[in-house]
N, CA and C atoms as a LAMMPS dump frame, in Angstrom:
ITEM: TIMESTEP
0
ITEM: NUMBER OF ATOMS
231
ITEM: BOX BOUNDS ff ff ff
-5.0000000000000000e+02 5.0000000000000000e+02
-5.0000000000000000e+02 5.0000000000000000e+02
-5.0000000000000000e+02 5.0000000000000000e+02
ITEM: ATOMS id mol type element x y z
1 1 1 N 11.171 -7.222 4.581
2 1 2 C 10.331 -6.045 4.428
3 1 3 C 9.066 -6.445 3.675
4 2 1 N 7.936 -5.919 4.125
5 2 2 C 6.66 -6.198 3.468
6 2 3 C 6.721 -5.682 2.031
7 3 1 N 6.21 -6.456 1.047
8 3 2 C 6.297 -6.039 -0.358
9 3 3 C 5.665 -4.68 -0.65
10 4 1 N 4.584 -4.35 0.031
11 4 2 C 3.95 -3.04 -0.184
12 4 3 C 4.855 -1.934 0.335
13 5 1 N 5.468 -2.153 1.484
14 5 2 C 6.389 -1.149 2.035
15 5 3 C 7.553 -0.915 1.079
16 6 1 N 8.034 -1.991 0.466
17 6 2 C 9.125 -1.865 -0.5
18 6 3 C 8.698 -0.984 -1.679
19 7 1 N 7.48 -1.192 -2.185
20 7 2 C 6.975 -0.378 -3.3
21 7 3 C 6.786 1.076 -2.895
22 8 1 N 6.397 1.307 -1.641
23 8 2 C 6.258 2.678 -1.154
24 8 3 C 7.622 3.358 -1.139
25 9 1 N 8.633 2.661 -0.65
26 9 2 C 9.976 3.236 -0.596
27 9 3 C 10.541 3.484 -1.991
28 10 1 N 10.133 2.675 -2.968
29 10 2 C 10.588 2.855 -4.352
30 10 3 C 9.84 3.988 -5.053
31 11 1 N 8.772 4.493 -4.439
32 11 2 C 8.025 5.603 -5.011
33 11 3 C 6.92 5.21 -5.969
34 12 1 N 6.594 3.906 -6.042
35 12 2 C 5.54 3.477 -6.955
36 12 3 C 4.173 3.408 -6.279
37 13 1 N 4.126 3.457 -4.954
38 13 2 C 2.865 3.497 -4.205
39 13 3 C 2.883 4.681 -3.248
40 14 1 N 1.703 5.163 -2.93
41 14 2 C 1.561 6.286 -2.008
42 14 3 C 2.037 5.899 -0.608
43 15 1 N 2.699 6.813 0.056
44 15 2 C 3.215 6.538 1.391
45 15 3 C 2.116 6.39 2.436
46 16 1 N 0.883 6.747 2.093
47 16 2 C -0.234 6.655 3.039
48 16 3 C -1.009 5.348 2.947
49 17 1 N -0.671 4.463 2.004
50 17 2 C -1.364 3.19 1.861
51 17 3 C -0.955 2.253 2.996
52 18 1 N -1.936 1.631 3.645
53 18 2 C -1.673 0.735 4.774
54 18 3 C -2.535 -0.517 4.718
55 19 1 N -2.006 -1.587 5.317
56 19 2 C -2.725 -2.837 5.549
57 19 3 C -2.159 -3.448 6.821
58 20 1 N -2.949 -4.275 7.492
59 20 2 C -2.493 -4.85 8.767
60 20 3 C -1.193 -5.628 8.632
61 21 1 N -0.988 -6.295 7.504
62 21 2 C 0.218 -7.094 7.302
63 21 3 C 1.501 -6.294 7.423
64 22 1 N 1.424 -4.99 7.234
65 22 2 C 2.614 -4.137 7.328
66 22 3 C 3.078 -3.982 8.769
67 23 1 N 2.218 -4.336 9.717
68 23 2 C 2.548 -4.141 11.123
69 23 3 C 2.878 -5.442 11.848
70 24 1 N 3.012 -6.529 11.089
71 24 2 C 3.354 -7.825 11.669
72 24 3 C 4.862 -7.988 11.583
73 25 1 N 5.513 -8.072 12.714
74 25 2 C 6.974 -8.188 12.745
75 25 3 C 7.431 -9.459 12.04
76 26 1 N 8.385 -9.302 11.155
77 26 2 C 8.977 -10.444 10.473
78 26 3 C 8.241 -10.904 9.24
79 27 1 N 7.126 -10.271 8.871
80 27 2 C 6.392 -10.721 7.687
81 27 3 C 7.092 -10.215 6.439
82 28 1 N 7.461 -11.142 5.575
83 28 2 C 8.183 -10.796 4.352
84 28 3 C 7.336 -11.021 3.107
85 29 1 N 6.047 -11.208 3.278
86 29 2 C 5.191 -11.484 2.139
87 29 3 C 4.938 -12.971 2.005
88 30 1 N 4.2 -13.378 0.97
89 30 2 C 3.866 -14.782 0.795
90 30 3 C 5.098 -15.604 0.448
91 31 1 N 5.086 -16.897 0.783
92 31 2 C 6.226 -17.744 0.441
93 31 3 C 6.377 -17.855 -1.072
94 32 1 N 7.6 -18.093 -1.553
95 32 2 C 7.837 -18.148 -3.004
96 32 3 C 7.032 -19.224 -3.723
97 33 1 N 6.661 -20.286 -3.02
98 33 2 C 5.909 -21.353 -3.687
99 33 3 C 4.451 -20.983 -3.951
100 34 1 N 4.002 -19.838 -3.46
101 34 2 C 2.645 -19.357 -3.73
102 34 3 C 2.77 -18.262 -4.783
103 35 1 N 2.595 -18.616 -6.08
104 35 2 C 2.849 -17.642 -7.149
105 35 3 C 1.887 -16.463 -7.185
106 36 1 N 0.619 -16.686 -6.942
107 36 2 C -0.365 -15.61 -6.999
108 36 3 C -1.345 -15.747 -5.842
109 37 1 N -0.914 -15.372 -4.654
110 37 2 C -1.823 -15.504 -3.512
111 37 3 C -3.002 -14.545 -3.643
112 38 1 N -4.169 -14.968 -3.194
113 38 2 C -5.32 -14.055 -3.256
114 38 3 C -5.124 -12.879 -2.301
115 39 1 N -5.553 -11.725 -2.726
116 39 2 C -5.424 -10.543 -1.879
117 39 3 C -6.688 -10.385 -1.048
118 40 1 N -6.6 -10.776 0.206
119 40 2 C -7.737 -10.646 1.115
120 40 3 C -7.511 -9.532 2.125
121 41 1 N -6.495 -8.728 1.89
122 41 2 C -6.144 -7.665 2.826
123 41 3 C -7.174 -6.543 2.813
124 42 1 N -7.328 -5.913 3.949
125 42 2 C -8.144 -4.705 4.062
126 42 3 C -7.192 -3.52 3.983
127 43 1 N -7.382 -2.68 3.005
128 43 2 C -6.5 -1.529 2.771
129 43 3 C -7.151 -0.258 3.269
130 44 1 N -6.326 0.698 3.705
131 44 2 C -6.838 2.01 4.081
132 44 3 C -5.788 3.072 3.797
133 45 1 N -6.247 4.299 3.785
134 45 2 C -5.375 5.458 3.586
135 45 3 C -5.05 6.043 4.956
136 46 1 N -3.794 6.175 5.241
137 46 2 C -3.372 6.719 6.531
138 46 3 C -3.709 8.209 6.636
139 47 1 N -3.89 8.859 5.51
140 47 2 C -4.223 10.285 5.498
141 47 3 C -5.706 10.516 5.781
142 48 1 N -6.574 9.7 5.162
143 48 2 C -8.013 9.861 5.381
144 48 3 C -8.51 9.009 6.543
145 49 1 N -7.765 7.923 6.874
146 49 2 C -8.182 7.028 7.946
147 49 3 C -9.332 6.124 7.541
148 50 1 N -9.505 5.927 6.252
149 50 2 C -10.64 5.177 5.751
150 50 3 C -10.227 4.351 4.533
151 51 1 N -11.114 3.487 4.052
152 51 2 C -10.835 2.666 2.877
153 51 3 C -10.864 3.478 1.588
154 52 1 N -11.339 4.719 1.69
155 52 2 C -11.307 5.639 0.558
156 52 3 C -10.27 6.709 0.839
157 53 1 N -9.552 7.101 -0.193
158 53 2 C -8.562 8.152 -0.027
159 53 3 C -9.213 9.524 0.024
160 54 1 N -8.422 10.577 0.176
161 54 2 C -8.951 11.939 0.212
162 54 3 C -9.702 12.322 -1.066
163 55 1 N -9.426 11.6 -2.148
164 55 2 C -10.117 11.859 -3.418
165 55 3 C -11.387 11.022 -3.565
166 56 1 N -11.794 10.331 -2.492
167 56 2 C -13.014 9.512 -2.453
168 56 3 C -12.966 8.289 -3.354
169 57 1 N -11.776 7.817 -3.67
170 57 2 C -11.604 6.604 -4.461
171 57 3 C -11.022 5.514 -3.575
172 58 1 N -11.321 4.227 -3.866
173 58 2 C -10.837 3.117 -3.043
174 58 3 C -9.312 3.036 -2.979
175 59 1 N -8.83 2.541 -1.853
176 59 2 C -7.396 2.38 -1.623
177 59 3 C -6.99 0.922 -1.768
178 60 1 N -5.989 0.673 -2.573
179 60 2 C -5.347 -0.63 -2.704
180 60 3 C -4.105 -0.456 -3.571
181 61 1 N -3.227 -1.457 -3.603
182 61 2 C -1.977 -1.29 -4.353
183 61 3 C -2.154 -1.034 -5.846
184 62 1 N -3.258 -1.486 -6.423
185 62 2 C -3.479 -1.256 -7.851
186 62 3 C -3.911 0.177 -8.145
187 63 1 N -4.389 0.897 -7.14
188 63 2 C -4.952 2.231 -7.381
189 63 3 C -4.186 3.385 -6.744
190 64 1 N -3.344 3.116 -5.783
191 64 2 C -2.693 4.202 -5.031
192 64 3 C -1.31 4.523 -5.577
193 65 1 N -1.282 4.963 -6.809
194 65 2 C -0.03 5.302 -7.462
195 65 3 C 0.053 6.773 -7.825
196 66 1 N 1.094 7.123 -8.565
197 66 2 C 1.364 8.527 -8.917
198 66 3 C 0.285 9.224 -9.738
199 67 1 N -0.65 8.486 -10.314
200 67 2 C -1.688 9.128 -11.13
201 67 3 C -2.806 9.745 -10.295
202 68 1 N -2.866 9.435 -9.013
203 68 2 C -3.916 10.001 -8.158
204 68 3 C -3.533 11.387 -7.66
205 69 1 N -4.535 12.24 -7.508
206 69 2 C -4.273 13.613 -7.068
207 69 3 C -3.797 13.671 -5.619
208 70 1 N -4.131 12.669 -4.816
209 70 2 C -3.737 12.662 -3.404
210 70 3 C -2.427 11.913 -3.158
211 71 1 N -1.795 11.399 -4.214
212 71 2 C -0.555 10.623 -4.087
213 71 3 C 0.547 11.431 -3.414
214 72 1 N 1.219 10.801 -2.446
215 72 2 C 2.381 11.398 -1.785
216 72 3 C 3.523 10.399 -1.808
217 73 1 N 4.648 10.746 -2.438
218 73 2 C 5.79 9.819 -2.439
219 73 3 C 6.434 9.769 -1.051
220 74 1 N 7.147 8.703 -0.798
221 74 2 C 7.819 8.554 0.505
222 74 3 C 8.856 9.651 0.724
223 75 1 N 9.631 9.898 -0.297
224 75 2 C 10.671 10.924 -0.204
225 75 3 C 10.362 12.056 -1.173
226 76 1 N 10.397 13.244 -0.674
227 76 2 C 10.159 14.405 -1.539
228 76 3 C 11.349 14.6 -2.461
229 77 1 N 11.071 14.947 -3.695
230 77 2 C 12.138 15.146 -4.691
231 77 3 C 12.852 16.448 -4.494
């Protein structure tokens, strides 16, 4: 499972955060021997369809968490 998808399922990232790597079959993230791979991914919000979320702020794993007004958890409580 892609590491971002795992964080979405755990409720720490918004369910609308997307990157192309999430759609590659069999991709499990960087190999263990790469401790801090550079993040060159292009992120977007599935809700807005753009690199900015509905709140007009950039989308990426560091920013799309529960503190944002547009945050949506994967599973409703």
